[in-house]
VEXDREN-2710 file (C-alpha; in Angstrom, 1 decimal):
% VEXDREN-2710
k/r/px/py/pz
1/MET/68.8/96.7/108.7
2/LEU/70.1/92.6/108.9
3/LEU/67.8/91.8/106.0
4/LEU/69.2/94.8/104.1
5/PHE/73.1/94.1/104.3
6/GLY/72.8/90.4/104.8
7/SER/70.8/90.0/101.6
8/PHE/73.2/92.3/99.5
9/PHE/76.4/90.4/100.9
10/PHE/74.8/87.0/100.2
11/LEU/74.0/88.1/96.4
12/LEU/77.6/89.5/96.2
13/ILE/79.1/86.0/97.2
14/LEU/77.1/84.5/94.9
15/LYS/78.7/86.6/92.1
16/THR/75.4/88.6/91.5
17/PRO/76.3/92.0/89.6
18/VAL/76.5/94.6/92.0
19/ILE/73.1/96.6/90.4
20/PHE/71.0/93.8/90.9
21/ALA/72.4/92.9/94.5
22/LEU/71.5/96.5/95.3
23/GLY/68.4/96.5/93.7
24/LEU/66.9/92.9/94.9
25/SER/68.1/93.6/98.5
26/SER/66.3/96.7/98.5
27/LEU/63.3/95.2/97.3
28/PHE/63.4/92.3/100.1
29/ALA/63.5/95.1/102.4
30/ILE/60.8/96.7/101.1
31/LEU/58.7/93.5/101.0
32/TRP/59.7/92.9/104.5
33/GLN/58.3/95.9/106.0
34/GLY/54.9/95.0/104.6
35/ASP/53.7/98.9/104.9
36/THR/55.1/100.2/101.9
37/THR/54.3/99.5/98.1
38/LEU/56.3/98.3/95.2
39/MET/55.0/101.5/93.7
40/LEU/56.8/103.7/96.4
41/LEU/60.0/101.8/95.5
42/ALA/59.5/102.7/91.8
43/GLN/58.7/106.2/92.7
44/ARG/61.9/106.6/94.7
45/THR/64.1/105.0/92.4
46/ILE/62.7/107.3/89.1
47/ALA/62.4/110.5/91.5
48/SER/66.0/109.9/92.7
49/LEU/67.1/111.0/89.2
50/ASP/65.2/114.2/89.2
51/SER/68.4/116.4/89.6
52/PHE/69.5/119.1/87.7
53/PRO/73.0/118.9/89.5
54/LEU/73.2/115.4/88.0
55/LEU/73.1/116.0/84.7
56/ALA/76.9/117.1/85.0
57/VAL/77.6/113.4/85.5
58/PRO/76.8/112.3/82.0
59/LEU/78.0/115.3/80.6
60/PHE/81.5/115.0/82.1
61/ILE/81.5/111.3/81.0
62/LEU/80.8/112.3/77.3
63/MET/83.7/114.9/77.5
64/GLY/85.9/112.3/78.6
65/GLU/85.0/110.2/75.5
66/ILE/85.4/113.4/73.4
67/LEU/89.0/114.0/74.5
68/ASN/90.1/110.4/74.1
69/ARG/88.6/110.1/70.7
70/GLY/89.8/113.7/69.7
71/GLY/93.2/113.3/70.2
72/CYS/93.9/115.7/73.3
73/GLY/95.4/112.7/75.3
74/GLU/98.3/112.7/72.9
75/LYS/98.9/116.4/72.9
76/LEU/98.7/116.6/76.8
77/VAL/101.4/113.7/76.9
78/LYS/103.7/115.4/74.7
79/PHE/103.5/118.7/76.4
80/SER/104.2/116.8/79.7
81/GLU/107.2/114.6/77.9
82/GLU/108.8/118.1/76.8
83/LEU/108.0/119.8/80.2
84/VAL/109.7/117.3/82.7
85/GLY/110.8/114.4/80.4
86/GLY/114.6/115.7/80.5
87/VAL/115.2/114.3/84.4
88/THR/115.5/110.8/85.6
89/GLY/112.3/109.1/85.0
90/GLY/111.0/111.7/82.6
91/LEU/108.5/109.5/81.1
92/ALA/107.0/108.6/84.2
93/HIS/106.8/112.2/85.4
94/ALA/105.0/113.0/82.2
95/ASN/103.0/110.0/82.9
96/VAL/101.7/111.6/86.1
97/LEU/101.6/115.3/84.9
98/THR/99.5/114.6/82.0
99/SER/97.0/112.6/84.3
100/MET/97.0/115.8/86.3
101/PHE/96.1/117.6/83.4
102/PHE/93.2/115.1/82.1
103/GLY/91.9/115.0/85.2
104/GLY/91.4/118.5/85.6
105/ILE/89.2/118.1/82.3
106/SER/87.2/114.8/82.6
107/GLY/87.0/114.2/86.0
108/VAL/86.9/110.3/85.0
109/ALA/89.6/107.8/86.3
110/THR/89.2/105.0/83.5
111/ALA/89.0/107.7/80.6
112/ASP/92.3/108.9/81.9
113/THR/93.7/105.0/82.3
114/ALA/92.5/104.7/78.7
115/ALA/93.3/108.0/76.9
116/ILE/96.6/108.2/78.7
117/GLY/97.7/104.5/79.0
118/SER/97.2/104.0/75.1
119/VAL/99.9/106.1/74.8
120/MET/102.2/106.1/77.5
121/ILE/102.6/102.5/78.3
122/PRO/103.8/101.8/74.6
123/MET/106.1/104.9/74.7
124/MET/107.9/103.8/78.0
125/LYS/108.0/100.5/77.2
126/LYS/109.8/101.5/73.7
127/ALA/112.1/103.8/76.0
128/GLY/113.3/100.7/78.1
129/TYR/110.7/101.0/80.8
130/ASP/110.0/98.0/82.7
131/VAL/105.9/97.4/81.0
132/LYS/105.0/96.3/84.8
133/PHE/106.1/99.8/86.4
134/SER/104.5/101.7/83.1
135/THR/101.4/100.2/83.8
136/VAL/101.1/100.4/87.6
137/ILE/102.2/104.3/87.2
138/THR/99.7/104.7/84.8
139/ILE/96.8/102.9/87.0
140/SER/98.1/104.9/90.1
141/SER/98.0/108.3/88.8
142/SER/94.8/108.0/87.1
143/ILE/92.9/108.2/90.2
144/ILE/93.9/111.9/90.4
145/GLY/91.0/112.4/88.2
146/ILE/88.8/111.6/91.1
147/ILE/90.2/113.9/93.4
148/ILE/91.4/117.1/91.2
149/PRO/88.1/119.0/90.1
150/PRO/86.1/118.4/88.1
151/SER/85.4/115.0/89.6
152/ILE/82.0/113.0/89.2
153/ASN/82.4/111.4/92.6
154/MET/82.3/114.9/93.9
155/ILE/79.4/115.5/92.0
156/LEU/77.6/112.6/93.5
157/TYR/78.8/113.3/97.3
158/GLY/77.3/116.9/97.0
159/TRP/74.4/115.7/95.3
160/VAL/73.5/113.1/98.2
161/SER/74.6/115.3/101.2
162/GLY/74.0/118.4/100.0
163/THR/77.1/120.0/100.3
164/SER/78.4/122.5/98.1
165/ILE/79.6/121.1/94.7
166/VAL/81.8/124.2/94.0
167/HIS/83.6/123.9/97.6
168/LEU/84.4/120.4/96.7
169/PHE/85.9/121.0/93.5
170/ALA/88.0/124.0/95.6
171/GLY/88.8/121.7/98.3
172/GLY/90.0/118.9/96.0
173/ILE/92.6/121.0/94.3
174/ILE/95.7/120.7/97.0
175/PRO/95.1/117.1/97.8
176/GLY/94.9/116.5/93.7
177/ILE/98.3/118.0/93.3
178/LEU/99.7/116.6/96.6
179/VAL/98.8/112.8/95.1
180/GLY/100.6/114.0/91.9
181/PHE/104.0/115.1/93.2
182/SER/103.8/112.1/95.6
183/LEU/103.5/109.7/93.0
184/MET/106.3/111.9/91.0
185/ALA/108.8/111.0/94.4
186/VAL/108.2/107.6/93.9
187/SER/108.4/107.6/90.3
188/HIS/111.6/109.2/90.5
189/TRP/113.0/106.8/93.4
190/ILE/112.3/103.8/91.2
191/SER/113.7/105.3/88.0
192/ALA/117.0/106.5/89.8
193/LYS/117.4/102.9/91.3
194/ARG/116.6/101.1/87.9
195/GLY/118.8/103.6/86.0
196/TYR/115.7/105.2/83.9
197/ARG/117.4/108.0/82.2
198/SER/116.2/110.8/80.1
199/ALA/116.3/109.8/76.2
200/GLU/116.5/113.6/75.1
201/ARG/117.6/116.8/76.7
202/PHE/115.8/119.1/77.4
203/SER/114.8/121.8/74.5
204/PHE/112.9/124.9/74.7
205/LYS/111.8/125.2/71.3
206/ARG/110.5/121.7/71.4
207/LEU/108.6/122.5/74.7
208/ILE/107.0/125.7/73.1
209/LYS/105.8/123.8/70.2
210/ALA/104.2/121.3/72.4
211/PHE/102.8/124.0/74.3
212/THR/101.2/125.7/71.5
213/ALA/99.6/122.2/70.2
214/ALA/98.3/121.1/73.8
215/LEU/96.9/124.9/74.6
216/PRO/93.5/124.3/73.5
217/ALA/93.0/121.4/75.6
218/LEU/94.5/123.5/78.7
219/ILE/92.4/125.9/78.4
220/MET/89.7/123.6/79.1
221/PRO/90.2/123.4/83.0
222/ILE/90.4/127.1/82.9
223/ILE/87.0/127.5/81.2
224/ILE/85.3/124.9/83.5
225/LEU/86.6/125.7/87.1
226/GLY/87.2/129.5/86.1
227/GLY/83.5/129.4/85.0
228/ILE/82.5/127.5/88.1
229/PHE/84.6/129.4/90.9
230/GLY/84.0/132.8/89.2
231/GLY/80.3/132.3/89.4
232/ALA/79.6/132.5/85.5
233/PHE/77.8/129.0/85.6
234/THR/77.1/126.1/87.4
235/THR/78.7/122.7/87.5
236/THR/76.1/121.1/85.2
237/GLU/76.2/124.8/82.8
238/ALA/80.3/124.3/83.1
239/ALA/80.2/120.3/82.0
240/SER/77.8/121.6/78.7
241/VAL/80.1/124.3/77.7
242/ALA/83.1/122.0/78.0
243/VAL/81.3/119.4/76.0
244/VAL/80.8/122.1/73.0
245/TYR/84.4/123.2/73.6
246/GLY/85.8/119.5/73.4
247/ILE/83.7/119.2/70.2
248/LEU/85.1/122.4/68.7
249/ILE/88.9/121.6/69.3
250/SER/88.7/118.1/68.5
251/VAL/87.1/118.3/65.0
252/PHE/88.4/121.6/63.8
253/PHE/91.6/121.9/65.6
254/TYR/92.9/118.4/66.1
255/LYS/90.9/116.8/63.7
256/GLY/90.5/113.8/65.9
257/PHE/87.0/112.9/64.3
258/LYS/84.6/114.3/62.0
259/ILE/81.3/115.8/62.4
260/LYS/79.4/113.0/61.0
261/GLU/81.2/110.6/63.7
262/ILE/79.4/112.5/66.4
263/PRO/76.1/110.6/66.4
264/SER/77.9/107.4/66.7
265/LEU/80.3/108.9/69.6
266/PHE/76.8/110.1/71.2
267/LEU/75.5/106.5/70.8
268/LYS/78.6/104.8/72.4
269/VAL/78.4/107.2/75.7
270/SER/74.8/106.7/76.0
271/GLY/75.3/103.0/76.9
272/THR/77.9/103.7/79.5
273/VAL/75.8/106.7/80.6
274/GLY/72.6/104.5/80.8
275/SER/74.1/101.8/83.1
276/ILE/75.7/104.4/85.3
277/MET/72.4/106.4/85.8
278/PHE/70.4/103.4/86.5
279/LEU/73.3/101.9/89.3
280/ILE/73.0/105.8/90.8
281/ALA/69.2/105.4/90.8
282/ILE/69.4/102.0/92.6
283/CYS/72.2/103.0/95.0
284/LYS/70.2/106.1/96.1
285/THR/67.4/104.0/96.7
286/PHE/69.5/101.3/98.6
287/GLY/70.6/104.8/100.5
288/TRP/66.9/105.9/101.3
289/ILE/66.2/102.6/102.5
290/ILE/69.5/103.0/105.0
291/THR/68.0/106.3/106.2
292/ALA/64.5/105.1/106.8
293/GLU/66.0/102.4/108.9
294/GLN/67.8/105.2/111.1
295/ILE/70.7/103.4/110.4
296/PRO/72.8/106.6/110.6
297/GLN/71.3/107.9/113.9
298/ALA/72.2/104.3/115.3
299/ILE/75.7/104.7/114.1
300/SER/76.0/108.4/115.4
301/GLU/74.9/107.3/119.0
302/PHE/77.7/104.5/118.7
303/PHE/80.7/106.8/117.9
304/LEU/79.2/109.5/120.3
305/THR/78.7/107.5/123.3
306/TYR/81.8/105.0/122.8
307/LEU/84.4/106.8/120.5
308/PRO/84.0/110.4/120.7
309/TYR/86.9/111.2/118.5
310/ARG/87.2/112.8/115.5
311/SER/90.7/111.1/114.8
312/VAL/89.7/107.6/115.7
313/PHE/86.1/108.2/113.2
314/LEU/88.3/109.6/110.6
315/PHE/90.9/106.6/110.7
316/ASN/87.5/104.4/110.6
317/ILE/86.1/106.3/107.7
318/ILE/89.8/105.4/105.8
319/LEU/89.4/101.7/106.8
320/ILE/85.6/101.3/105.8
321/SER/86.1/103.0/102.5
322/LEU/89.6/100.8/101.7
323/ILE/87.5/97.8/102.6
324/THR/84.5/98.8/100.7
325/GLY/86.6/100.0/97.6
326/THR/87.8/96.4/97.3
327/PHE/84.5/95.1/95.9
328/LEU/82.5/98.2/95.1
329/THR/83.4/101.2/92.5
330/PRO/84.0/104.6/94.1
331/SER/81.2/106.2/92.3
332/THR/78.5/103.5/93.8
333/ALA/80.5/103.1/97.1
334/THR/79.9/107.4/97.5
335/ILE/76.4/107.0/96.9
336/ILE/76.0/104.2/99.6
337/LEU/78.1/105.2/102.4
338/THR/77.7/109.1/102.2
339/PRO/73.7/108.6/103.7
340/ILE/75.3/106.1/106.2
341/LEU/78.4/108.3/107.4
342/TYR/77.7/112.1/106.6
343/PRO/75.2/112.6/109.7
344/VAL/77.6/110.6/111.7
345/ALA/80.5/113.3/110.5
346/VAL/78.1/116.3/110.9
347/SER/77.3/115.4/114.7
348/MET/81.0/115.2/115.7
349/GLY/81.9/118.5/114.3
350/ILE/83.8/117.6/111.0
351/ASP/83.0/120.1/108.0
352/PRO/81.1/118.7/105.2
353/VAL/83.9/119.6/102.6
354/HIS/86.7/117.9/104.9
355/PHE/84.8/114.6/105.4
356/GLY/84.0/114.3/101.7
357/LEU/87.3/114.5/100.4
358/VAL/88.3/112.4/103.0
359/LEU/85.9/109.6/101.9
360/ILE/86.4/110.1/98.1
361/CYS/90.4/110.2/98.5
362/SER/89.9/107.0/100.2
363/LEU/87.4/105.7/97.9
364/ALA/89.7/106.5/95.1
365/ILE/92.2/104.0/96.1
366/GLY/89.5/101.3/95.2
367/HIS/90.0/102.0/91.4
368/VAL/93.7/100.3/91.7
369/THR/92.8/97.3/94.1
370/PRO/91.3/94.0/92.9
371/PRO/88.6/92.5/92.5
372/VAL/87.1/95.5/91.1
373/GLY/89.6/97.8/90.3
374/LEU/88.4/99.1/86.9
375/THR/91.6/101.2/86.3
376/LEU/93.7/98.1/87.2
377/PHE/91.8/95.8/84.5
378/ILE/91.9/98.7/81.7
379/GLY/95.7/98.9/82.5
380/SER/96.2/95.6/82.3
381/GLU/94.1/95.1/79.1
382/ILE/96.4/97.8/77.5
383/SER/99.8/96.4/78.7
384/GLY/98.8/92.7/78.1
385/VAL/100.1/92.1/81.7
386/PRO/98.0/90.0/83.9
387/VAL/96.8/91.8/87.2
388/SER/98.2/89.3/89.1
389/GLN/101.5/90.2/87.9
390/LEU/100.8/93.9/88.5
391/LEU/100.0/93.5/92.4
392/LYS/103.6/93.6/93.7
393/PRO/104.9/96.6/91.4
394/LEU/101.6/98.4/92.8
395/LEU/102.4/98.2/96.6
396/PRO/105.0/101.3/96.5
397/PHE/102.1/103.6/95.0
398/LEU/99.7/102.0/97.1
399/SER/101.2/102.4/100.3
400/VAL/101.6/106.5/99.3
401/LEU/98.1/106.9/98.3
402/ILE/96.9/105.2/101.7
403/ILE/99.3/107.5/103.4
404/LEU/97.9/110.6/101.7
405/ALA/94.3/109.7/102.9
406/LEU/95.3/109.6/106.2
407/VAL/97.5/113.0/105.4
408/VAL/94.3/114.7/104.0
409/ALA/92.0/113.3/107.1
410/TYR/94.4/114.7/109.7
411/VAL/95.5/117.9/108.1
412/PRO/92.2/119.8/107.4
413/TRP/94.0/122.9/106.1
414/LEU/94.5/120.9/102.8
415/THR/91.1/120.4/102.0
416/LEU/89.6/123.8/103.3
417/PHE/92.1/126.5/102.7
418/VAL/90.9/127.1/99.2
419/PRO/87.2/126.7/99.6
420/SER/87.9/129.4/102.5
421/LEU/88.9/131.8/99.9
422/LEU/86.0/131.5/97.9
423/SER/84.1/132.1/101.1
END
C-alpha cells in the first residue's frame, strides 16, 4: 500500500502526467509483490475496457462535440436569453440556464464550457458585464453537466461500483437543478450590486421564435432520459440514438457542418476518446490493486471501530473529494476513489446512489479549482483573463458549490426521491 501511494504521489511531485504516474505506480506495486506476472497486469488493463455500459462514455463525448460544432449551443443560449434575460443580471441567468440545458444533453463539463463560453462570454462583455464575472459564472455553471443526467461521471461510478446507472441519472436531477438555481441566486445578488440590468424588455414573440429554433436541441434530453427511464433502451443505446439525432439536426436543421465533415469530426474526437479510455483502463487497474491489497477493508474497519457515524464519514468524503479534485480530474478521481470508499459506505448503511451523488457533486468542484481545473483553464483561454485573476471572483460561487455538496450529503431525500419513483 505504501509503495503504491508513495510512488504515485512522488511521481506527481515530479510533475509526471497523471496517467503515467498511475501506470508506473501500479507497475511498481505488481513487481514488488513478486508473485504476479506482468502479463496479468496487461490482461487486467485490457479487460477493464471490455464493458458495454462503458461504450456510452465515448458516445457522449462525441455527442458533445457534435452539438458544439453543430451550433446547438448558440440556439440554446438565445432561448435562455429570451426566457430569463429580462430580469436583473439576465445574461448571467441565461448562462446558467443554458448550462442546465446543455448538461442535460452532453454530460461533459468541458464541452459545456467551450460551447457556451465562446458565445456567452463575448456577449456578456459586450453588454457591459465584467469579463471576470462572465468567465467565472460560465465555468461554475458548466459543472452542472457532471451532476445533471446524463453524466459521464455517473456512468463511470456505476460501472466501477455496480450501481444502477439509471437510478444514478434519476438521483442527479434534483441536485443538478438545485445547483443551477443556487448559482442564479448568487449571480442575481452580484448583478444587483453592480447594476447589471437587462438590455431589452421581455418579448413573448421573440421567446416563441427562439424556442422554435432551439426545439430540436431541447428534444434531445427528452429522447435520452425518457428512453432510459421508460425502459426503451439502455444508457449506451440512448447515447447511440442521441449521436445519430445530433448529427441529423446539426447537418439538416442547424446546418452547423456538412456531411462530408463528419469523418474529420470523428477523427478529432477519436484522439480525445483514445486518451480518456486509456486513462480509464489505467485507473481501473490501479483500483484493482487497491482492492487486492484490501485497503477498502482496512478503511472500513477503521471507521466502524473509531468513527461509526454516517455524518462524520460523509463529511470526510466531501473533504477527501475536494482535496483530490485539486490534482486529479473528476473522472480519474471517480475511478480511483470508488473502489476504496464504496465498500465503506455500504458497510455503514449508506445507499449506493446517495453515496455516488455525494462523491460526484464533491469531485465536480475540482473542475473549477487549480491546478488541474479543466473548465477553469478553458474559460481563461476563451476570455483571455489569467487564471490567477479569476480565483477571487470565483470564491462566492465556489462557496455555494461546497455548501450544496454538504446539503446533498446530509439531505438524502434530494438524491433518492426520484429513483424511488422509478422503483
